[in-house]
C-alpha positions as CSV (number, residue, x, y, z in Angstrom):
1,M,78.4,72.4,82.9
2,M,80.6,70.6,85.0
3,T,83.5,72.3,83.5
4,R,82.5,75.8,83.4
5,K,81.9,75.3,87.2
6,L,85.0,73.7,88.0
7,S,87.0,76.8,85.7
8,S,85.1,79.5,87.6
9,L,86.1,78.1,90.7
10,L,89.8,77.8,89.5
11,L,89.5,81.5,89.6
12,L,88.8,82.3,92.8
13,P,92.0,82.2,94.2
14,V,92.9,85.0,91.9
15,L,90.3,87.0,93.4
16,L,90.4,86.4,96.6
17,G,94.4,86.2,96.9
18,T,94.5,90.2,96.9
19,G,92.6,90.5,100.3
20,C,95.6,88.5,102.1
21,I,98.2,91.3,101.9
22,H,98.5,94.0,103.6
23,T,100.4,97.6,101.8
24,Y,101.2,100.6,104.0
25,A,104.0,103.5,103.9
26,R,105.1,104.9,107.0
27,S,106.8,108.5,106.5
28,R,108.8,110.5,108.9
29,S,110.3,114.1,108.6
30,W,113.5,116.2,109.7
31,G,114.5,119.6,109.7
32,E,113.3,122.6,107.3
33,E,110.2,121.9,105.1
34,P,111.3,122.8,101.3
35,S,110.3,125.3,99.6
36,Y,110.7,125.0,96.1
37,Q,111.7,128.1,94.1
38,G,113.2,128.4,90.3
39,Q,116.5,126.6,90.1
40,P,119.4,127.9,87.4
41,A,121.0,125.4,85.9
42,S,125.1,124.7,86.5
43,W,127.7,122.5,86.6
44,E,128.9,122.9,90.4
45,R,126.4,124.1,92.8
46,I,127.2,124.1,96.5
47,G,124.3,124.0,99.3
48,R,123.1,122.6,102.4
49,V,121.2,119.6,103.6
50,T,117.9,121.1,105.0
51,H,115.0,118.3,105.0
52,V,115.0,113.9,105.2
53,R,111.8,112.5,104.9
54,E,111.9,108.9,105.4
55,T,109.3,106.6,103.3
56,V,108.6,103.1,104.0
57,Y,106.9,101.2,101.9
58,G,106.1,96.9,103.1
59,E,103.9,94.5,102.8
60,R,102.6,92.2,105.9
61,G,100.6,89.0,104.9
62,D,96.7,88.2,106.8
63,P,97.3,84.6,107.7
64,A,93.8,84.6,109.5
65,G,92.7,86.1,106.1
66,G,94.3,83.4,103.5
67,A,93.1,80.7,106.3
68,V,89.6,82.1,105.0
69,A,90.1,82.6,101.3
70,G,92.0,79.2,101.5
71,A,88.9,77.4,103.4
72,I,86.3,79.2,101.2
73,V,88.5,77.9,97.5
74,G,89.5,74.4,99.7
75,G,85.6,73.9,100.3
76,L,84.0,74.7,96.8
77,L,86.5,72.7,95.1
78,G,86.2,70.0,97.1
79,N,82.2,69.4,96.8
80,A,82.5,70.4,93.2
81,L,85.1,67.5,92.6
82,T,83.0,65.0,94.7
83,G,79.8,66.1,93.0
84,G,78.5,67.4,96.2
85,R,78.8,63.3,98.1
86,G,81.2,62.4,100.8
87,G,83.2,65.1,102.8
88,G,84.9,66.5,100.0
89,A,84.2,69.6,100.8
90,L,84.9,69.5,104.3
91,V,88.5,68.0,104.0
92,G,88.9,70.7,100.9
93,A,88.2,73.4,103.4
94,I,90.5,71.8,105.9
95,G,93.3,72.0,103.5
96,G,92.6,75.1,102.0
97,A,92.5,76.9,105.5
98,A,96.2,75.6,106.0
99,V,97.5,76.3,102.7
100,G,95.9,79.6,102.9
101,A,97.3,80.8,106.2
102,N,100.4,78.9,105.1
103,A,100.9,81.1,101.7
104,S,100.2,84.6,103.2
105,Q,102.5,84.4,105.9
106,G,105.9,86.7,106.1
107,S,106.5,90.2,104.9
108,S,108.8,92.4,102.8
109,Q,109.7,96.3,103.2
110,Q,111.9,99.2,101.5
111,T,112.8,102.9,102.9
112,V,113.6,105.4,101.0
113,Y,115.1,108.7,102.3
114,E,114.4,112.2,99.7
115,V,117.0,114.5,100.6
116,T,116.3,118.3,100.1
117,V,119.2,120.5,99.4
118,R,119.1,124.5,99.5
119,F,121.5,126.0,97.2
120,D,123.5,128.8,97.7
121,D,122.3,130.5,94.8
122,G,118.6,130.2,96.1
123,G,117.2,126.9,94.8
124,V,115.7,123.8,96.3
125,Q,116.3,120.2,94.7
126,T,114.9,117.2,96.6
127,Y,116.7,113.9,95.7
128,A,115.7,110.2,96.3
129,F,117.7,107.6,97.6
130,R,116.7,103.8,98.2
131,G,117.7,101.7,101.2
132,Y,120.2,103.9,103.1
133,L,120.6,107.8,103.8
134,P,123.8,109.5,102.8
135,F,123.5,112.9,104.0
136,R,121.4,114.3,107.2
137,P,119.9,117.9,108.0
138,G,123.0,120.2,108.2
139,D,125.5,118.6,105.4
140,E,127.4,120.6,102.9
141,V,126.8,118.8,100.1
142,R,128.3,119.7,96.5
143,L,126.3,118.8,93.0
144,T,128.4,118.1,90.1
145,P,127.3,116.0,86.6
146,Q,128.2,113.0,88.9
147,G,125.9,113.0,91.3
148,L,125.3,115.0,94.8
149,S,128.5,114.5,97.5
150,R,129.6,115.5,101.1
151,L,131.9,118.3,101.1
C-alpha cells in the first residue's frame, strides 16, 4: 500500500509541471495582404515582395506556479516518507517550493518571417524564414530551382 501511494506521488511532478510554463505566439504584418491564385510553374519567376508577417513563438517560465506545484509535491512526498509524523510535510513543502520556483525560471523564443511574393505571371506564393528576414516589402526577387533571391 505504501509503495502504491509513493509511486502515485512521484507522478505528481509530471502532472503539475505542465502548468509552470506559459507558451505564446505574437504576429505582426507589413504590406499588402496576400491573395492566392493558381500559380503556373516555371524554372525562373520574377516578382516583388508584397507582404511580410513576423510571428514570435515563445515559452516563459512561471516561478510562482512552479513554487506552488513544488510545495504541493514536496509536502506530499515529505508526509509520505515520514509516515505523517514529524515535520516532513513542512520541510518537503519548503524545499519543493524552492526547487519548483527555480526550475520554472527562464524563457525561449523563436521568430519566423512569412514573406509573400506576387510574381509577374500573376501567381502569389509565401516563403517562411526562421530567425532572420532576408526581404522587405517592395524588394524585387527571382525564384529559381536554387530558391528565392534578390534581383
